TORMARFI-101037 format. One record per residue (C-alpha): residue number from 0; residue in three letters; chain; z, x, y. Coordinates in Angstrom, 2 decimals, always signed. Layout:
% TORMARFI-101037
num: NUM | residu: ALA | chaine: A | zz: Z | xx: X | yy: Y $
...
***
This chain:
% TORMARFI-101037
num: 0 | residu: UNK | chaine: A | zz: +112.93 | xx: -10.79 | yy: +76.77 $
num: 1 | residu: UNK | chaine: A | zz: +112.00 | xx: -12.73 | yy: +74.26 $
num: 2 | residu: UNK | chaine: A | zz: +109.57 | xx: -15.84 | yy: +73.74 $
num: 3 | residu: UNK | chaine: A | zz: +109.98 | xx: -18.56 | yy: +71.14 $
num: 4 | residu: UNK | chaine: A | zz: +107.63 | xx: -18.62 | yy: +67.95 $
num: 5 | residu: UNK | chaine: A | zz: +106.48 | xx: -22.21 | yy: +69.53 $
num: 6 | residu: UNK | chaine: A | zz: +104.85 | xx: -20.42 | yy: +71.93 $
num: 7 | residu: UNK | chaine: A | zz: +103.52 | xx: -17.31 | yy: +70.37 $
num: 8 | residu: UNK | chaine: A | zz: +101.88 | xx: -19.55 | yy: +67.17 $
num: 9 | residu: UNK | chaine: A | zz: +99.03 | xx: -21.04 | yy: +69.92 $
num: 10 | residu: UNK | chaine: A | zz: +97.59 | xx: -17.38 | yy: +70.32 $
num: 11 | residu: UNK | chaine: A | zz: +96.35 | xx: -17.39 | yy: +66.83 $
num: 12 | residu: UNK | chaine: A | zz: +95.38 | xx: -20.69 | yy: +66.40 $
num: 13 | residu: UNK | chaine: A | zz: +93.79 | xx: -20.07 | yy: +69.46 $
num: 14 | residu: UNK | chaine: A | zz: +91.48 | xx: -16.83 | yy: +68.14 $
num: 15 | residu: UNK | chaine: A | zz: +90.65 | xx: -18.25 | yy: +64.66 $
num: 16 | residu: UNK | chaine: A | zz: +89.25 | xx: -21.75 | yy: +65.75 $
num: 17 | residu: UNK | chaine: A | zz: +87.35 | xx: -20.51 | yy: +68.81 $
num: 18 | residu: UNK | chaine: A | zz: +86.65 | xx: -16.95 | yy: +67.86 $
num: 19 | residu: UNK | chaine: A | zz: +87.35 | xx: -16.98 | yy: +64.01 $
num: 20 | residu: UNK | chaine: A | zz: +84.08 | xx: -14.50 | yy: +63.44 $
num: 21 | residu: UNK | chaine: A | zz: +86.07 | xx: -11.91 | yy: +65.75 $
num: 22 | residu: UNK | chaine: A | zz: +89.31 | xx: -12.56 | yy: +64.30 $
num: 23 | residu: UNK | chaine: A | zz: +89.75 | xx: -9.52 | yy: +62.34 $
num: 24 | residu: UNK | chaine: A | zz: +88.73 | xx: -7.72 | yy: +65.10 $
num: 25 | residu: UNK | chaine: A | zz: +91.05 | xx: -8.91 | yy: +67.79 $
num: 26 | residu: UNK | chaine: A | zz: +93.87 | xx: -8.25 | yy: +65.10 $
num: 27 | residu: UNK | chaine: A | zz: +92.75 | xx: -4.88 | yy: +64.84 $
num: 28 | residu: UNK | chaine: A | zz: +92.66 | xx: -4.21 | yy: +68.79 $
num: 29 | residu: UNK | chaine: A | zz: +96.65 | xx: -4.97 | yy: +68.39 $
num: 30 | residu: UNK | chaine: A | zz: +99.28 | xx: -2.34 | yy: +68.25 $
num: 31 | residu: UNK | chaine: A | zz: +100.69 | xx: -2.30 | yy: +64.86 $
num: 32 | residu: UNK | chaine: A | zz: +103.73 | xx: -4.28 | yy: +66.51 $
num: 33 | residu: UNK | chaine: A | zz: +101.90 | xx: -6.97 | yy: +67.58 $
num: 34 | residu: UNK | chaine: A | zz: +99.52 | xx: -7.15 | yy: +64.45 $
num: 35 | residu: UNK | chaine: A | zz: +102.25 | xx: -7.44 | yy: +62.27 $
num: 36 | residu: UNK | chaine: A | zz: +103.73 | xx: -10.64 | yy: +64.77 $
num: 37 | residu: UNK | chaine: A | zz: +100.26 | xx: -11.98 | yy: +64.18 $
num: 38 | residu: UNK | chaine: A | zz: +99.58 | xx: -11.35 | yy: +60.57 $
num: 39 | residu: UNK | chaine: A | zz: +102.86 | xx: -12.76 | yy: +59.59 $
num: 40 | residu: UNK | chaine: A | zz: +104.09 | xx: -16.03 | yy: +58.91 $
num: 41 | residu: UNK | chaine: A | zz: +104.74 | xx: -17.25 | yy: +63.21 $
num: 42 | residu: UNK | chaine: A | zz: +108.15 | xx: -19.31 | yy: +62.87 $
num: 43 | residu: UNK | chaine: A | zz: +108.50 | xx: -22.09 | yy: +65.66 $
num: 44 | residu: UNK | chaine: A | zz: +112.25 | xx: -21.40 | yy: +66.10 $
num: 45 | residu: UNK | chaine: A | zz: +112.34 | xx: -17.70 | yy: +65.65 $
num: 46 | residu: UNK | chaine: A | zz: +112.48 | xx: -15.42 | yy: +69.14 $
num: 47 | residu: UNK | chaine: A | zz: +110.08 | xx: -12.57 | yy: +69.63 $
num: 48 | residu: UNK | chaine: A | zz: +109.51 | xx: -9.77 | yy: +71.84 $
num: 49 | residu: UNK | chaine: A | zz: +107.35 | xx: -10.97 | yy: +74.43 $
num: 50 | residu: UNK | chaine: A | zz: +105.38 | xx: -7.90 | yy: +75.40 $
num: 51 | residu: UNK | chaine: A | zz: +104.26 | xx: -7.41 | yy: +71.50 $
num: 52 | residu: UNK | chaine: A | zz: +103.91 | xx: -11.24 | yy: +70.54 $
num: 53 | residu: UNK | chaine: A | zz: +102.49 | xx: -12.94 | yy: +73.67 $
num: 54 | residu: UNK | chaine: A | zz: +101.73 | xx: -10.49 | yy: +76.39 $
num: 55 | residu: UNK | chaine: A | zz: +99.83 | xx: -7.93 | yy: +74.71 $
num: 56 | residu: UNK | chaine: A | zz: +97.92 | xx: -10.55 | yy: +72.52 $
num: 57 | residu: UNK | chaine: A | zz: +96.80 | xx: -12.35 | yy: +75.66 $
num: 58 | residu: UNK | chaine: A | zz: +95.34 | xx: -9.02 | yy: +77.06 $
num: 59 | residu: UNK | chaine: A | zz: +93.05 | xx: -8.51 | yy: +73.91 $
num: 60 | residu: UNK | chaine: A | zz: +92.13 | xx: -11.92 | yy: +74.00 $
num: 61 | residu: UNK | chaine: A | zz: +90.90 | xx: -11.19 | yy: +77.54 $
num: 62 | residu: UNK | chaine: A | zz: +89.40 | xx: -7.77 | yy: +76.66 $
num: 63 | residu: UNK | chaine: A | zz: +87.68 | xx: -8.98 | yy: +73.78 $
num: 64 | residu: UNK | chaine: A | zz: +86.20 | xx: -12.52 | yy: +74.66 $
num: 65 | residu: UNK | chaine: A | zz: +86.17 | xx: -12.76 | yy: +78.32 $
num: 66 | residu: UNK | chaine: A | zz: +84.76 | xx: -9.45 | yy: +79.35 $
num: 67 | residu: UNK | chaine: A | zz: +88.24 | xx: -8.22 | yy: +80.74 $
num: 68 | residu: UNK | chaine: A | zz: +88.43 | xx: -11.77 | yy: +82.95 $
num: 69 | residu: UNK | chaine: A | zz: +92.22 | xx: -13.40 | yy: +83.01 $
num: 70 | residu: UNK | chaine: A | zz: +90.50 | xx: -16.55 | yy: +82.48 $
num: 71 | residu: UNK | chaine: A | zz: +91.03 | xx: -16.12 | yy: +79.25 $
num: 72 | residu: UNK | chaine: A | zz: +94.77 | xx: -16.69 | yy: +79.90 $
num: 73 | residu: UNK | chaine: A | zz: +94.28 | xx: -19.84 | yy: +81.43 $
num: 74 | residu: UNK | chaine: A | zz: +92.57 | xx: -21.06 | yy: +78.69 $
num: 75 | residu: UNK | chaine: A | zz: +94.89 | xx: -20.02 | yy: +75.97 $
num: 76 | residu: UNK | chaine: A | zz: +97.76 | xx: -22.14 | yy: +78.10 $
num: 77 | residu: UNK | chaine: A | zz: +95.11 | xx: -25.13 | yy: +78.18 $
num: 78 | residu: UNK | chaine: A | zz: +94.29 | xx: -24.90 | yy: +74.43 $
num: 79 | residu: UNK | chaine: A | zz: +98.44 | xx: -24.30 | yy: +73.88 $
num: 80 | residu: UNK | chaine: A | zz: +98.91 | xx: -27.36 | yy: +75.62 $
num: 81 | residu: UNK | chaine: A | zz: +96.57 | xx: -29.50 | yy: +73.87 $
num: 82 | residu: UNK | chaine: A | zz: +97.97 | xx: -28.80 | yy: +70.24 $
num: 83 | residu: UNK | chaine: A | zz: +101.71 | xx: -28.74 | yy: +71.52 $
num: 84 | residu: UNK | chaine: A | zz: +101.20 | xx: -32.31 | yy: +72.99 $
num: 85 | residu: UNK | chaine: A | zz: +99.30 | xx: -34.16 | yy: +70.36 $
num: 86 | residu: UNK | chaine: A | zz: +100.34 | xx: -36.65 | yy: +67.92 $
num: 87 | residu: UNK | chaine: A | zz: +103.47 | xx: -38.25 | yy: +69.01 $
num: 88 | residu: UNK | chaine: A | zz: +103.52 | xx: -35.76 | yy: +71.82 $
num: 89 | residu: UNK | chaine: A | zz: +100.20 | xx: -37.22 | yy: +73.21 $
num: 90 | residu: UNK | chaine: A | zz: +101.35 | xx: -40.89 | yy: +73.45 $
num: 91 | residu: UNK | chaine: A | zz: +104.79 | xx: -39.78 | yy: +75.19 $
num: 92 | residu: UNK | chaine: A | zz: +102.61 | xx: -37.76 | yy: +77.72 $
num: 93 | residu: UNK | chaine: A | zz: +99.83 | xx: -40.62 | yy: +78.08 $
num: 94 | residu: UNK | chaine: A | zz: +102.86 | xx: -43.32 | yy: +78.80 $
num: 95 | residu: UNK | chaine: A | zz: +105.15 | xx: -41.12 | yy: +81.00 $
num: 96 | residu: UNK | chaine: A | zz: +104.48 | xx: -40.40 | yy: +84.84 $
num: 97 | residu: UNK | chaine: A | zz: +103.45 | xx: -37.02 | yy: +86.13 $
num: 98 | residu: UNK | chaine: A | zz: +107.19 | xx: -36.80 | yy: +87.40 $
num: 99 | residu: UNK | chaine: A | zz: +108.55 | xx: -37.52 | yy: +83.98 $
num: 100 | residu: UNK | chaine: A | zz: +105.78 | xx: -35.23 | yy: +82.58 $
num: 101 | residu: UNK | chaine: A | zz: +106.71 | xx: -31.95 | yy: +84.71 $
num: 102 | residu: UNK | chaine: A | zz: +110.59 | xx: -32.53 | yy: +84.51 $
num: 103 | residu: UNK | chaine: A | zz: +110.56 | xx: -32.37 | yy: +80.92 $
num: 104 | residu: UNK | chaine: A | zz: +108.25 | xx: -29.58 | yy: +81.00 $
num: 105 | residu: UNK | chaine: A | zz: +110.38 | xx: -27.65 | yy: +83.53 $
num: 106 | residu: UNK | chaine: A | zz: +113.43 | xx: -28.01 | yy: +80.97 $
num: 107 | residu: UNK | chaine: A | zz: +111.07 | xx: -26.80 | yy: +78.29 $
num: 108 | residu: UNK | chaine: A | zz: +109.47 | xx: -23.68 | yy: +79.51 $
num: 109 | residu: UNK | chaine: A | zz: +113.32 | xx: -22.63 | yy: +80.00 $
num: 110 | residu: UNK | chaine: A | zz: +113.53 | xx: -23.37 | yy: +76.27 $
num: 111 | residu: UNK | chaine: A | zz: +110.60 | xx: -20.97 | yy: +75.00 $
num: 112 | residu: UNK | chaine: A | zz: +111.16 | xx: -17.98 | yy: +77.07 $
num: 113 | residu: UNK | chaine: A | zz: +114.64 | xx: -16.30 | yy: +77.13 $
num: 114 | residu: UNK | chaine: A | zz: +116.71 | xx: -15.49 | yy: +80.22 $
num: 115 | residu: UNK | chaine: A | zz: +114.33 | xx: -17.77 | yy: +82.40 $
num: 116 | residu: UNK | chaine: A | zz: +114.66 | xx: -20.39 | yy: +85.26 $
num: 117 | residu: UNK | chaine: A | zz: +111.89 | xx: -22.50 | yy: +85.51 $
num: 118 | residu: UNK | chaine: A | zz: +112.51 | xx: -25.56 | yy: +88.02 $
num: 119 | residu: UNK | chaine: A | zz: +110.58 | xx: -28.61 | yy: +89.34 $
num: 120 | residu: UNK | chaine: A | zz: +111.44 | xx: -28.29 | yy: +93.37 $
num: 121 | residu: UNK | chaine: A | zz: +109.02 | xx: -30.84 | yy: +94.52 $
num: 122 | residu: UNK | chaine: A | zz: +107.15 | xx: -34.18 | yy: +93.53 $
num: 123 | residu: UNK | chaine: A | zz: +105.54 | xx: -36.99 | yy: +95.03 $
num: 124 | residu: UNK | chaine: A | zz: +102.64 | xx: -39.05 | yy: +93.63 $
num: 125 | residu: UNK | chaine: A | zz: +100.08 | xx: -36.24 | yy: +93.41 $
num: 126 | residu: UNK | chaine: A | zz: +101.79 | xx: -33.08 | yy: +94.08 $
num: 127 | residu: UNK | chaine: A | zz: +104.18 | xx: -31.13 | yy: +92.62 $
num: 128 | residu: UNK | chaine: A | zz: +106.40 | xx: -27.85 | yy: +92.88 $
num: 129 | residu: UNK | chaine: A | zz: +107.58 | xx: -25.49 | yy: +90.07 $
num: 130 | residu: UNK | chaine: A | zz: +109.24 | xx: -22.28 | yy: +90.81 $
num: 131 | residu: UNK | chaine: A | zz: +110.17 | xx: -19.47 | yy: +88.37 $
num: 132 | residu: UNK | chaine: A | zz: +113.19 | xx: -17.90 | yy: +90.03 $
num: 133 | residu: UNK | chaine: A | zz: +113.97 | xx: -15.54 | yy: +86.94 $
num: 134 | residu: UNK | chaine: A | zz: +112.07 | xx: -13.98 | yy: +84.45 $
num: 135 | residu: UNK | chaine: A | zz: +112.61 | xx: -10.62 | yy: +83.01 $
num: 136 | residu: UNK | chaine: A | zz: +109.60 | xx: -9.41 | yy: +82.79 $
num: 137 | residu: UNK | chaine: A | zz: +106.98 | xx: -11.20 | yy: +84.58 $
num: 138 | residu: UNK | chaine: A | zz: +103.15 | xx: -10.63 | yy: +83.74 $
num: 139 | residu: UNK | chaine: A | zz: +100.50 | xx: -12.46 | yy: +85.78 $
num: 140 | residu: UNK | chaine: A | zz: +98.84 | xx: -13.26 | yy: +82.32 $
num: 141 | residu: UNK | chaine: A | zz: +102.05 | xx: -15.48 | yy: +81.69 $
num: 142 | residu: UNK | chaine: A | zz: +101.49 | xx: -16.76 | yy: +85.05 $
num: 143 | residu: UNK | chaine: A | zz: +98.21 | xx: -17.75 | yy: +84.14 $
num: 144 | residu: UNK | chaine: A | zz: +98.75 | xx: -19.01 | yy: +80.85 $
num: 145 | residu: UNK | chaine: A | zz: +101.71 | xx: -21.44 | yy: +82.07 $
num: 146 | residu: UNK | chaine: A | zz: +99.21 | xx: -22.68 | yy: +85.17 $
num: 147 | residu: UNK | chaine: A | zz: +97.12 | xx: -23.08 | yy: +82.34 $
num: 148 | residu: UNK | chaine: A | zz: +99.82 | xx: -25.26 | yy: +80.21 $
num: 149 | residu: UNK | chaine: A | zz: +100.56 | xx: -27.19 | yy: +83.50 $
num: 150 | residu: UNK | chaine: A | zz: +96.79 | xx: -28.00 | yy: +84.05 $
num: 151 | residu: UNK | chaine: A | zz: +95.86 | xx: -29.25 | yy: +80.92 $
num: 152 | residu: UNK | chaine: A | zz: +99.68 | xx: -31.30 | yy: +80.40 $
num: 153 | residu: UNK | chaine: A | zz: +98.82 | xx: -33.04 | yy: +83.55 $
num: 154 | residu: UNK | chaine: A | zz: +95.31 | xx: -33.91 | yy: +82.52 $
num: 155 | residu: UNK | chaine: A | zz: +96.95 | xx: -35.28 | yy: +79.34 $
num: 156 | residu: UNK | chaine: A | zz: +98.87 | xx: -37.44 | yy: +81.07 $
num: 157 | residu: UNK | chaine: A | zz: +95.98 | xx: -38.76 | yy: +83.05 $
num: 158 | residu: UNK | chaine: A | zz: +95.89 | xx: -36.94 | yy: +86.07 $
num: 159 | residu: UNK | chaine: A | zz: +92.46 | xx: -36.23 | yy: +87.22 $
num: 160 | residu: UNK | chaine: A | zz: +90.93 | xx: -33.44 | yy: +89.58 $
num: 161 | residu: UNK | chaine: A | zz: +93.90 | xx: -31.38 | yy: +89.00 $
num: 162 | residu: UNK | chaine: A | zz: +94.26 | xx: -27.72 | yy: +90.69 $
num: 163 | residu: UNK | chaine: A | zz: +96.70 | xx: -25.43 | yy: +90.14 $
num: 164 | residu: UNK | chaine: A | zz: +97.66 | xx: -22.25 | yy: +92.70 $
num: 165 | residu: UNK | chaine: A | zz: +99.73 | xx: -19.87 | yy: +92.17 $
num: 166 | residu: UNK | chaine: A | zz: +101.04 | xx: -18.94 | yy: +95.46 $
num: 167 | residu: UNK | chaine: A | zz: +103.79 | xx: -16.14 | yy: +94.92 $
num: 168 | residu: UNK | chaine: A | zz: +104.26 | xx: -14.32 | yy: +91.66 $
num: 169 | residu: UNK | chaine: A | zz: +107.23 | xx: -12.27 | yy: +90.52 $
num: 170 | residu: UNK | chaine: A | zz: +104.52 | xx: -10.13 | yy: +88.80 $
num: 171 | residu: UNK | chaine: A | zz: +103.02 | xx: -9.31 | yy: +92.04 $
num: 172 | residu: UNK | chaine: A | zz: +106.72 | xx: -8.26 | yy: +93.69 $
num: 173 | residu: UNK | chaine: A | zz: +107.47 | xx: -12.01 | yy: +95.14 $
num: 174 | residu: UNK | chaine: A | zz: +111.16 | xx: -13.10 | yy: +94.38 $
num: 175 | residu: UNK | chaine: A | zz: +110.04 | xx: -16.15 | yy: +92.88 $
num: 176 | residu: UNK | chaine: A | zz: +106.68 | xx: -17.30 | yy: +91.09 $
num: 177 | residu: UNK | chaine: A | zz: +105.12 | xx: -20.54 | yy: +93.00 $
num: 178 | residu: UNK | chaine: A | zz: +103.01 | xx: -23.36 | yy: +91.05 $
num: 179 | residu: UNK | chaine: A | zz: +101.40 | xx: -26.09 | yy: +93.37 $
num: 180 | residu: UNK | chaine: A | zz: +99.99 | xx: -28.32 | yy: +91.67 $
num: 181 | residu: UNK | chaine: A | zz: +97.88 | xx: -31.11 | yy: +92.75 $
num: 182 | residu: UNK | chaine: A | zz: +95.76 | xx: -34.43 | yy: +91.23 $
num: 183 | residu: UNK | chaine: A | zz: +93.91 | xx: -37.63 | yy: +91.92 $
***
């Protein structure tokens, strides 16, 4: 399974921005394949192996900077939304409704992750349910990164008290991954 460079690049930028004094330590903790991706110029239009470009770098962020706590993956997802939804996109997100945002997000996610199916199942004024029904290489850290991205995107769009639960997970053997989002 592969992931688009657009989703890979924020990890490198996150570590440089938040943990610049330990960036080299993080790079050195990666396998050769992952390190080569992270030290090279990451092309946003290119496809990368998800394990080397996304999962392992995220694991190392959690291990080195969050004492092994997977909250680091969620923080990475939030950071990705912060940098991905800035400039022209930030205005676009702010003037659109959460419904508009999440409909577009479900379409965009499918273009970031090869061979995946992510869809918006239900949406109301303060709740949404999204499903990942196809994802060849599921992983808890991917779930958490997506969760963080959705949370921050909703906050950028003006939602308050955003809460997202991952109620089912392909990574845990369920038939799908389910994100239940609620906000005010």
